[in-house]
C-alpha positions in Angstrom: 79.5 -27.7 131.7 77.1 -27.6 134.7 76.5 -30.8 136.7 73.9 -31.1 139.8 73.5 -34.3 141.8 72.0 -37.7 139.7 68.2 -38.7 140.8 67.9 -41.8 142.2 66.8 -44.1 139.5 64.6 -47.1 139.3 65.5 -48.9 136.0 67.7 -51.4 135.9 69.4 -49.8 132.9 72.0 -48.0 135.6 75.0 -46.6 133.7 77.7 -44.5 134.1 75.9 -40.9 133.4 77.5 -39.6 130.3 75.5 -36.2 129.9 74.9 -36.1 126.3 72.2 -33.1 125.8 72.5 -31.3 128.9 73.4 -28.2 130.7 73.1 -29.5 134.2 70.8 -32.3 135.5 68.5 -31.7 137.8 66.2 -34.2 140.3 63.2 -35.7 138.7 59.7 -36.5 140.2 56.8 -37.7 139.4 54.4 -35.0 139.0 52.5 -34.0 135.8 52.8 -31.4 133.4 54.1 -27.6 134.6 56.1 -27.3 137.8 53.9 -24.0 138.6 51.1 -24.6 137.0 48.0 -25.7 139.6 45.9 -28.8 138.7 43.1 -25.7 138.7 44.4 -24.9 135.3 45.4 -28.3 133.9 44.4 -29.4 130.6 43.2 -33.5 131.1 43.0 -35.5 128.8 39.4 -37.4 128.8 41.2 -40.3 127.7 43.7 -42.3 129.8 47.1 -44.3 128.2 47.4 -47.5 129.1 50.2 -49.4 131.4 53.2 -49.6 129.8 56.2 -52.3 129.4 59.5 -52.3 128.5 61.6 -55.6 127.5 65.3 -55.6 126.9 65.5 -56.5 123.3 68.9 -55.1 122.0 72.4 -54.5 124.1 74.9 -51.9 122.3 77.4 -49.4 123.1 76.2 -46.0 123.8 73.4 -46.2 121.1 72.1 -43.2 119.9 69.3 -43.4 117.5 67.5 -46.6 115.2 65.9 -46.8 112.6 64.4 -49.7 110.3 65.7 -50.7 107.4 62.9 -50.7 105.2 61.2 -53.7 104.0 63.0 -56.1 105.9 63.0 -56.6 109.8 65.9 -55.7 110.4 67.0 -52.1 112.0 70.4 -50.1 112.1 71.7 -48.7 115.4 73.1 -45.7 115.6 76.5 -45.9 118.4 78.0 -42.3 119.4 80.9 -43.6 119.1 81.0 -43.7 115.4 79.6 -46.8 114.4 76.5 -48.0 112.6 75.0 -51.8 113.0 72.1 -53.8 111.4 70.4 -56.3 114.1 68.2 -59.0 113.0 65.6 -60.4 115.7 65.3 -56.9 117.9 62.1 -57.4 118.4 58.7 -58.5 120.3 56.0 -60.6 118.8 54.1 -59.4 122.2 54.9 -59.0 125.2 55.5 -62.2 126.0 57.1 -62.9 123.0 60.5 -61.2 122.7 64.1 -62.3 121.8 65.3 -65.4 124.4 68.5 -62.8 125.4 68.9 -59.3 124.2 70.7 -58.7 120.5 73.9 -57.8 121.1 75.4 -57.4 118.1 74.9 -56.8 114.2 76.1 -56.5 110.9 78.5 -52.9 111.0 77.5 -50.7 108.1 79.7 -48.0 108.4 82.8 -47.3 111.0 83.5 -43.9 111.7 85.7 -44.4 115.0 88.5 -42.6 114.8 86.6 -40.3 112.6 84.2 -38.7 114.8 84.8 -36.3 118.1 84.0 -38.2 121.4 83.0 -35.6 123.6 79.9 -36.0 125.4 77.3 -34.5 122.8 79.5 -35.5 119.6 79.8 -38.2 117.6 77.9 -40.0 115.2 74.3 -38.6 116.0 71.6 -39.6 113.4 70.6 -41.6 110.2 68.4 -41.9 107.8 67.4 -44.3 104.8 66.0 -42.8 101.6 62.6 -42.9 101.4 62.4 -45.4 97.6 65.8 -47.3 99.4 66.9 -49.3 98.3 66.3 -48.4 94.6 67.7 -45.4 95.4 70.3 -46.1 97.6 72.0 -43.8 99.5 71.4 -43.1 103.4 72.6 -40.1 105.1 74.0 -39.6 108.2 75.1 -36.6 110.5 78.3 -36.3 112.9 80.6 -34.5 114.5 84.6 -34.9 113.4 87.6 -34.6 115.0 87.9 -31.0 115.6 83.9 -30.7 116.2 82.4 -29.6 112.9 79.4 -31.0 112.3 78.8 -33.3 108.7 75.8 -34.4 107.0 76.6 -37.0 104.5 74.9 -39.1 101.9 76.7 -42.4 101.9 75.4 -45.8 99.7 74.7 -48.8 101.5 73.2 -51.3 98.7 72.0 -53.9 100.8 70.6 -54.1 104.2 74.1 -55.7 106.1 76.6 -54.8 102.6 79.1 -51.9 103.7 77.7 -48.6 102.8 80.3 -46.5 101.0 80.8 -42.7 100.6 78.9 -40.8 97.7 79.1 -37.1 98.9 78.9 -34.1 101.5 76.1 -32.1 101.8 76.6 -30.2 104.7 79.9 -28.9 107.1 79.0 -26.8 109.4 81.3 -25.1 112.1 80.6 -25.8 115.9 82.4 -23.3 117.8 81.9 -25.1 121.0 81.4 -28.9 121.6 78.0 -29.1 123.2 74.3 -28.3 121.2 74.8 -30.3 117.8 71.1 -31.6 117.1 72.4 -34.7 115.2 68.9 -35.8 114.2 68.1 -36.5 110.2 65.0 -37.3 109.6 62.5 -37.7 106.3 59.6 -35.8 106.4 56.2 -37.1 104.5 56.7 -34.6 101.9 59.8 -36.6 101.3 62.3 -33.6 101.6 65.9 -34.1 105.0 64.7 -32.9 108.0 68.0 -31.8 110.1 68.1 -30.9 113.5 71.2 -27.7 114.1 71.9 -26.9 118.1 72.7 -23.3 118.0 76.6 -23.5 118.2 76.7 -24.6 122.3 78.2 -22.8 125.0 75.7 -21.2 127.1 73.0 -18.7 126.4 73.5 -18.6 122.9 76.2 -16.2 122.7 76.0 -16.0 119.7 72.5 -14.7 119.0 73.2 -17.5 116.0 69.3 -19.4 116.6 67.8 -16.0 115.5 70.1 -14.9 113.2 68.8 -15.6 109.6 72.1 -16.6 107.9 73.1 -18.6 110.1 72.9 -22.5 110.6 73.1 -23.3 113.9 69.8 -23.1 116.1 67.7 -23.7 113.5 65.6 -26.4 111.4 67.4 -27.1 108.5 65.8 -29.0 105.2 66.1 -29.8 101.6 65.9 -31.7 98.5 68.2 -34.6 98.3 66.7 -35.2 95.3 67.0 -31.6 93.7 71.1 -33.0 93.0 73.5 -30.5 91.2 76.7 -29.8 92.5 76.1 -29.5 96.5 73.5 -32.9 96.2 70.7 -31.5 97.3 68.0 -28.9 96.2 65.9 -25.6 97.8 62.6 -26.5 98.8 59.9 -24.2 98.3 59.1 -22.5 101.8 62.5 -22.4 102.9 63.7 -18.9 104.5 63.7 -16.5 101.6 65.8 -14.0 103.1 69.2 -15.4 105.2 71.1 -18.9 104.5 68.4 -21.1 101.9 68.6 -24.5 104.0 66.4 -22.9 106.7 63.3 -24.0 107.4 62.8 -23.1 110.9 64.9 -20.8 113.8 65.1 -20.9 117.3 66.0 -23.4 118.5 68.3 -24.4 121.4 69.1 -27.9 121.1 66.6 -29.9 119.5 67.4 -33.6 120.4 64.9 -35.9 118.8 62.6 -35.2 116.2 59.3 -36.7 114.9 57.1 -37.1 112.1 53.8 -38.8 113.2 53.7 -41.9 111.1 49.8 -41.4 110.8 49.0 -37.7 110.4 52.8 -36.2 109.8 52.5 -33.2 112.5 56.1 -32.6 113.6 57.1 -33.1 117.2 60.3 -31.3 118.1 62.1 -32.0 121.9 64.0 -28.7 123.0 66.0 -29.0 125.5 66.3 -26.5 128.1 69.1 -23.9 129.6 68.7 -23.8 132.9 64.8 -23.7 133.7 62.6 -25.0 131.4 62.5 -28.1 128.6 59.9 -27.6 125.7 57.9 -29.8 123.6 57.3 -28.6 120.6 54.8 -29.1 118.1 53.0 -28.3 114.3 50.6 -30.3 112.4 51.4 -30.8 108.8 50.0 -28.3 106.1 53.3 -25.9 108.4 55.0 -28.5 105.9 53.9 -26.8 102.8 53.2 -22.8 104.1 55.5 -20.3 103.1 55.4 -19.1 107.0 58.6 -19.6 108.7 58.2 -20.9 112.4 60.6 -19.0 115.1 60.7 -21.3 118.5 61.7 -18.7 120.0 65.5 -19.0 121.5 67.4 -17.3 122.4 64.6 -13.9 123.7 62.1 -17.1 125.2 63.2 -20.2 127.3 59.9 -22.5 127.2 57.1 -19.8 127.8 59.3 -18.0 130.0 61.8 -14.8 128.7 65.2 -15.4 128.4 67.5 -13.2 126.8 65.6 -9.8 124.6 69.0 -8.2 124.4 69.6 -9.4 121.0 67.3 -10.1 117.4 64.5 -10.8 116.6 65.2 -13.2 114.0 62.5 -14.3 110.9 59.6 -16.2 111.0 56.3 -16.3 112.8 56.7 -16.4 116.7 54.9 -20.2 117.6 54.7 -21.6 121.5 55.6 -24.9 123.0 52.8 -26.7 123.3 54.5 -28.2 126.9 56.9 -26.7 129.4 58.3 -28.4 131.6 60.6 -27.1 134.7 63.5 -28.3 136.8 61.8 -30.7 139.7 59.9 -32.3 136.3 63.6 -33.1 134.6 66.5 -31.6 132.7 67.4 -32.4 129.7 64.2 -33.7 126.9 64.3 -36.4 125.0 61.8 -35.8 122.2 59.9 -39.2 121.2 57.7 -40.5 119.0 53.7 -40.9 118.4 52.4 -44.2 118.6 50.8 -46.4 115.6 51.6 -49.6 116.2 50.0 -52.5 116.4 50.7 -54.5 119.8 49.0 -51.7 122.0 45.7 -50.3 120.1 45.1 -48.4 123.7 48.4 -46.2 123.1 47.3 -44.7 119.1 47.9 -41.4 119.0 50.3 -40.8 122.0 53.1 -39.1 122.1 55.4 -41.1 123.7 58.7 -39.2 125.2 61.6 -38.7 128.1 63.9 -36.9 130.4 67.4 -37.9 130.2 67.4 -37.0 134.0 64.6 -39.5 134.7 63.8 -42.8 134.3 60.2 -42.9 133.2 58.0 -43.0 129.8 56.2 -39.6 129.5 52.7 -40.0 127.2 51.3 -37.2 126.2 47.5 -37.8 124.0 48.6 -35.8 120.3 44.9 -35.5 119.9 44.7 -32.0 118.1 48.1 -31.3 120.0 49.8 -29.1 116.9 48.8 -26.6 115.7 46.7 -25.5 118.3 47.7 -22.8 121.1 48.0 -23.9 125.6 49.0 -22.4 128.2 51.7 -23.0 130.6 50.2 -25.9 132.3 47.7 -27.3 129.8 48.9 -29.5 128.5 49.9 -32.2 130.6 51.7 -36.0 130.5 51.2 -39.0 132.4 54.2 -41.0 133.8 54.6 -44.7 132.8 58.1 -47.1 134.6 61.5 -46.7 131.9 64.8 -46.7 131.8 67.3 -44.7 133.0 69.5 -42.3 130.5 66.6 -42.5 127.8 68.6 -41.4 124.5 66.3 -42.1 121.9 62.8 -43.1 121.0 62.4 -44.4 117.5 60.1 -45.9 115.2 60.5 -49.5 113.9 58.5 -51.6 111.9 54.7 -52.0 112.0 54.9 -48.8 113.8 56.7 -50.6 117.3 58.8 -47.9 120.0 62.0 -48.7 121.0 63.3 -46.7 123.9 67.0 -46.8 123.0 69.1 -46.0 127.1 72.6 -44.8 126.4 73.3 -47.4 129.4 72.6 -49.6 126.7 69.8 -50.8 126.3 67.4 -51.2 124.0 63.5 -51.6 124.6 60.8 -52.5 123.1 57.7 -50.6 124.6 54.6 -53.8 125.0 51.2 -53.8 127.0 51.6 -54.4 130.7 
């Protein structure tokens, strides 16, 4: 794995830099949008995002994901080393009413330490509660085992602080290299389980896997976990007709964090780039019920630019990114969420994301973006102070948003 000099970071959340999702870390700046676009070409939103602040509400060991426990005020935090912890009291009622000190513990409901690989992009990477939990008591996890292979499993959790019990393995996917594992598992508005898979790693997708329809790597998978059967799931309508039936979309390099707009159901994906461009993709909710297969272009394309056209062109319709930025703006995109909370009404409808090599929060006006056609540099972001090593964002109770740092801190976004 290549590394580049680490930038100077403003945040107090500076720890040992563990390269979770990057091929190399470059310098960052506060410039908005694409590194090569001029201000004359930029399409600016007519709305101005509010000033924001981050208040630390939690402290964990390498947190990489968090989800709300349905029907409670508790939050389940995923630690990369293999633990799933349910914590209480980890939220701010308003900007000045936060926990007296960061919550640094909770109930460990699942512990896979010793069973997960500990490489810098490996580990326990994602969790999703069934949409009908606790009536359907299953939770779903994504992790890499000690051989580096990906497992997607169903576990049973009957109470928020009970002990999860293994239920069924849904997928076991061989990983040829240590990096680019994806790892997000998220239920969409269609109540189907979406699984982000990287291209298998190394550099440049040497196996041309992301464009291969029979391959699960480099894809967005989609399954119906209510379908039952021997596999524990069925294949929903609209998945790839010819190829691996679990495939819904192709052409991803490493989708490090994706989410659905809680209000509109649009899909947003942060896809980590290779040497030059980081990519943000967005699709409208209508795409979820279409028979068309989205093809995000990797490895033929990185961002808007050609990368390696020597391989095959996979199935589906090519989908342009909505935003791509270069090495002056970061080195590894951390996909985010569309804010729909109560505390910051002025932030409603803005997509919040970050770059792992920076220490800022970036906001994009999400209005009308999914499904629109953008050219390089047309969509731009606004920067706000953030934290170092942002590994994930999480939408929790009441639509509020947490930012997680691999250095350990969990922060709630609040009004400045």
